[in-house]
N, C-alpha and C positions, 0 to 999 in steps of 0.2 A: 492609236498607241498614245497620244496625245493627253487623253482623258482616261488613263486606267488610273485606278488607285492603288499610288504600289505602296499603302504600309504595312502589306505583308510580305516586301521585295526585304526578308531579312531573313536570314539563317533562322531553324528551329531552338536552338541553344540560348539564342539572346532572348526567346521570349519564356524558356525554362528559367535561367537566371534571374530575369526580370519576375518571375513568381517566387523563385527564391527570395528577394530581396524584400516583395513586399510581405512575405510569410514572416520573414525575420524584421521587419519594420524598417528595415534600411532605407532610409532617405538622404543619408551625406551626398555632399556633393563633391562632387570629382572631376578633374580633369584628365579630359584623354587627348591624347596628340595622332593623328593622321599622317604617314608620313613614308618616304619609300627608301631603302639601302642602297642601291647600285642604280646608275644613269645607266637607261634602257640602250640597246647595241653598242654597248661599252664605249660610251660616248662621254663627252665630259659636263655635259647640262640637260636639264629635261625644260620641258616647259607647263605650266600647269594649265589646265584646264576646266570646265566642268560646273565651277560654281557654281553659273546660272540652276542648274539643275537640281544640283543639290538645294538651293535658297529654294524651288519649285517642291519638292520632295518634303521639307522641313512645314512650310505653308501649309501643307494641304498635308499633315500628320495627322488622321484621323481614324478609329476603326469604324466601320461601318456595321449596323446590322448582322451582314453578310459575312463580314470577317466576323463576329462573335460567334455566329452562328456555325462555321466550320472549325472554329480553335475548340467549342464545346465539345463538334463531334470528335476529336482526336482524345479525347477520355484523359487526359492530361491535366488540365488546366481547369482552379475550384471556381466555383460563382463567385466568389468575394473579389477574387482576380478578374475574373469576366469581366464585371460592375466596372471594377478601377478600370479596364482598358474602355470600355465604353464612352467614359467621359474625359479621355487619354488626350491632353494637349501636351505640347514641347514649351516647356517654361523657361530653360535656359541659355544663357549665351556662346557662341558661336563666332571667330576669328577664323579668319584665311587670307590666305594671300590670291592676290586680285591673280584671272585668270589672264593668260598671255607672260605671266612672270617667268624671268629664268630661275632655276631651281638647282638644290644640290641635295646629293642624300643625305638624311637623319635630320631634316630640317624640316619643322610640322608646316604642312599646307595646309590644316586644319586643325583647329584645336577648340574641342567642345568642352563649355564649363556647365554643367548640370548637375543635375540630382544620378545619382546612379542609374537607376532603371530608366531613365531618360537620353542617357548618355548611352548606357548602354544599346540598345533598340535601334538607334539610328547607327550604328558600326557598318554592319553589310551595306546599307545603299548609300553613303557616303563613299564609302571603300570602290562601289559597285561602275559609280560614277564617274569618280575621281581617277581610278585608276586606269577607265578607259579612255578617257576624253583626253588626260594630259598623255597618254602613250601616244596615239596618234596625232595629239599636235606636235610632238619632238620627232617623232617620223616625219613630219609633213615639212617640219623647220628644218630638217637635215635634206629632204630632198632640194627644197628650195633653197637652202646654201649651196649645194650641188650645180646648181645649176645656175650660178651666179649672175643674175640680174634676170634671165629668162623667166614668162610664164608659166605656173605649176597649173595645170588643169586637175583637179580630184574626179576620176569617175568610177571610180573602185562599186560603186552601189549593186551591181548584179554579182557582186565577188564577195561583199560585206558577209559577218555571222549573221542577219536577219536586219529587219527594217530596223531596231532603234540603233543596229550598229552603224547601217548603212550611212543613215539620219544622223544621227548625231555625232558620229564618226568624222562625218564630212564636214559639217562645224566645227570639230576640233581642226576639219585640219584647215581650214578658212584661217582659224587662229594662229595656225603655223607658219602661214604668208600664201597659201594660194592664191591665186587671181578669182577661180569662179570652180563653182561644183557642174555638174552633171545633173546631181538630184534636185529636181524641180519639187520638190517635197520643204527638202532643206531652206529650198530657197525663198519657199513661201514662208515657212515659220522664222526664220532667221534674216529676213529682208539682206540675202546677200547674191553673186550675180549667180546666173546659173548659165553655160556655154554647151553648144555641141553641136556637131556637123552631121554627118552621116555616115550608114553601115552598111559594109560589102552587100547586104541587101538590096539597097536600092541600084545600085549600080546592075546586080543581075538581075532586078528585074524588069529592067527597060533591053530592046531588041542590044542595044551595042554602047560601050562608054559613054562614046562621045554625047551621045542623047541624054543619056542619065547625067552627065557635066551640065547639059547645055542646060536641061528642063532645071536644076538644082539650082544654077548660076542667075535665069530668068526670076525665080521665087524668092532667093535672098542675095540680090546683087550686093549688097552692104555688109553682109558676112558671110562673103563664100569660101569655103575651105572645101576642096577638094578631094575624096581617099582615094588614092592612086595606085594603088598595090592587088587590085581586084586579080587581074589579069598577067598583065606588065609592067611592073614599074615604071623602067626607064627607054621600053620599045613602044608602051602601049600609054599608059597611065598620064607620064608626067607632058608626051607630046600633045594628047587630046586637051588635055589641062591648059596647056598652052594655046591650042584651038582655039579654046573661048575666051581666054582672058585677050586673047586678039578680037575676036567678036564685039567681046564688053565693049573694049578700047574703040575700034570701027565706028561701033553704034555711038559715041561718045556716053556710054555711061562710066560714070569715077571709079575708077578702082581703089578702095582703099579696105581694110582689112581683109585682105584678100591673101591665099596661097594654098598650098597642096599638106596632103597628112601621110605619112609614112608610118605602114603599120605592121611592118615585116621585113625581114633581110637584114643584113648588113648595112644598120643604120650610118653610120660612118660614112662606108662607100657610097652606097645610095643618094645621102644628104648632098654629100661632094657633087657628084654628078646632075642630082637635079640642081644645084646651086648653079652650075655651069649651063646649062639648056634655058633657067629660066632667065637667065639673064643675056645669055643669046639674044633672046627675042626680045630684050626691055624690059622687063618686070624684075628688075634688080631690086625691087620694092616687096616682091610677093614675100610673105615667110613660109617655114618649111616648120611642119610641126612635128611631134611622132611620136608615139603608143608603142607599146608590146611589150609588155611584162619589165618595164622600168626601174629602177631603185635608185638610191642617191650613189651607189659603187656603180653603178651602170653606166649614170649620166656624168658623174665624174671622171670615167674612164671615154667616152665619147669624146667631151668636150676636151680633153685630152690627146685623140686623135686628130682634133681640127676639124669636128663635121661641124654641116652647114644649120645644124636647128635652133630657133630660137624660140618654142615652142613644147611647151612638154604635156601630156593626158601620159598623170601616173594612176593606174587601179587596184588591181589588190594586193600589188607588195606595199601598199603604203596605206590601202584599208586595213588591213590587217597586220599591219607591221608584222610582216610575214616570220623576217628572221629574229624576229624578240616579239614575241605575240601575247606579253603581260608584263606592268608595271613592276607589279612584287611591292605595290605599297596598304601598309600595316596599322592595324587602331592600336595602340596600346595605353595601358592606364598610368598618368605622369604624376597624378597629386590627389590628394584626401584633403576637404576641408577639416582643420579643428573648428567647431562652432563655438568652443571656449575663449579659443585668442582670435579666431578670424585671422588662419595664418592657415596654408597650405602647408601639408605635410609631405616631401619628396618619395615618391614611391619608383622603387629601380625592377626591370625583369632581370633577372642573370640568365647566363647563357654560356656552354660550352666552346659556342660560337662567341668569338671577341663583337663582330658586327651586332652580334643580338640585345649585345648587353644594351639597355634603353636608357635617354638621358631624362633623368627626375626632374619633379618640379614643374610650377606652373611657369611657362617659358614664354618667350618672346625675341621676336631675329631682328639683330640689326644687318644691313648692308652698310661697306666700308668701303665708298669709292675715291679713288684716285683724285684731287681739283685737276691736275694738270692735265690727265688724258679723259675723265670720265669714265677709265673703266674699272672694274670691280676686284677693289683686293684681295678684299677674302668676305665672306660670313661669319656672323658671331650670333652664337645661339649663348642667349643668358636668361635670369631672373624678370619676371616679368615689369619689376619693379625695381629692376637696374638703371640706372641714367649714365651718361658718359658727355665727356666733355671736350668735346672738337679745338679746341686750344690746347690740349693738354695732351703729353707722349701716349698711345696706346700701344701695350706689349700683348702679343696676341701670336696663341702658341698649336701647334697640332695635337689634339686630347690624345691620342693616341702615341705620335711620337714625338712624345711633350719635350725634346731638345730641340726642335725645330721651331724657333721664335722669328720673330719678325717685330721691329720698333716702326711704329707707325707713328712719324712726327706730329707735331703739332703744326696744326693750320696749313698740313698738304692732305687731308682728308675731309669728308664729306660723308652724315649717317644718316639711312634712312631707314625706319623700322618699318618689315614685309607686312607682318600679319596688322589684319583691319578690321573695327568690329562690323560683323555681319548681322549677328542678332542679339539684342540685349532683353532678358527676362522674357524670350518669345517671342519679340514684336522683332521684325527685320527692320535695319536702319540701312540698309546697304543697297545702293541700285546700280545694278548690273548694267554694264557700259555697251551699247549694241555690239556684234561679232565682227561689224567692217572695223570699231572703231581699235574693239581687241586686239584685232590684225595688226592696226599701225603702230601701237602698245606694243608690242609682242615685237614687231621688226625693233624699236627704239631698243627695247628690253636685248637683244641679241649683240648691239652695235654697244654693251656696255662689256662685253667678255670678248676674248682676243680671238683672232683665228687659231692659232695652237688650241683654246681649248673648244673649237670647232669642228677641227679636223676628225678625221674616220677611224684611223689607227691611231693609238696611243697618245690620244689628249693629254696635254696640258689640265691638270685638277684643279679647280678654285678649293681653295684651302676655308671647310668649315669648323670653324673653331669654337670652342666653350668658354665665355666669362671665367674669371678665377673664382668669384663666388662658386656660381654652379659648378665648375672641377671641383672643387673643393666638397662639395655634398656628394658627387657623384663619389668620389674615391673614398670617402667618409662609410658611406653605406655600403660599396666594397668591402670595405676593413672589416665593418661592423657582419656582416653576411659571411664572410670569409670564416672569420673568429667564431660566430653561430656552427658553420659546420663543422670546426674542427672540437666544436666543445657534444655537437651531435655522436661525430665519429664516435 
């Protein structure tokens, strides 16, 4: 998996278009934006993830002799084009929003500035990587938010859609805020904590439940979590766990990082009853963890019912983002370089659906923070060469409902440019932080949005506005296209 050549991880039409550009000697430099249109799960935000794997992909983008031979066998590509591919390297620029950043619809997560053949080729892989990891990181962030400070462990590997989805999904879940993963390969590749207990089969392989618990406790006294629902949770499992804990205590074995796990039944009721039994036996510091088809909605509901669970294992619903299985990112042409003037000519895609009309031009994004709260006021998409003065008032407005305007008063806000250089002239100029560093950054990022934006039902959406200059260019292009359409009719 980690050594596979991903150059042919592309849609066939990317290559046919490339050959078309090659044959027509189209070498113009273009700008493509990768963005998404709607937050997953009808939420108020998303988490950017996957950039490190995009970097690896671009660094290793080269057609092997085997790749060329395969393409030749398709009887679609001419020899001069295949010869061009045999020496192919990415030579353009890439800008991206760092992993772990809170992001919103319609703002470029990745911007590619490159000769059109190169920019076209990388579309599919970039979307494949960013869409998947951003989706899972967002889902994990929601689950972590529902847990209100309790630890969330990711263990969805066996239910993920294949090894890559399980491993890179676990990476994304760690970025979203999980405390560990059951996926040992993910732990090895990305240096993240791996955690786990035992299965029901461990209990069933012994003559009785008590012996199974005792044996496990003897092997792992400093990480003793006993699965108590194999036979009868409250009549057998919890009492046998307490018996083992008592024997450990009587033997002088320090009881730390110990507890029980519930995997079935009414988790709210079971956890309350188990808590009473543990406390009565003097084990009030024993934790109660739970699994069993959990997601953010069920965790939120269990918390509202006063459950006594303090640690959660979340698998299928998080690693697959079961209720929202696709991120919906797209990759659209935004500008073409005029070589004579050195300026980018904005391009726009029209649609009968308003939300599918693209933002034209070579752009960047500024995040506007309130000085007093540190919270996000809005994001501003603007042209890449625009600058703003924090000592002056700023008027921002909704680009769709333009009567919605806000004055951000001078010296009450700070600005941060979100897109950072990743590749310049084909060379990587960005060093990815570790996954755990990205996780810490992601937690701080989520502190910059209000709880109203984090809620699961009808969240408050953060405004993503256009600068006056960009808005004017967009409206002029729309007017021009509309006039041309009338002339055509």
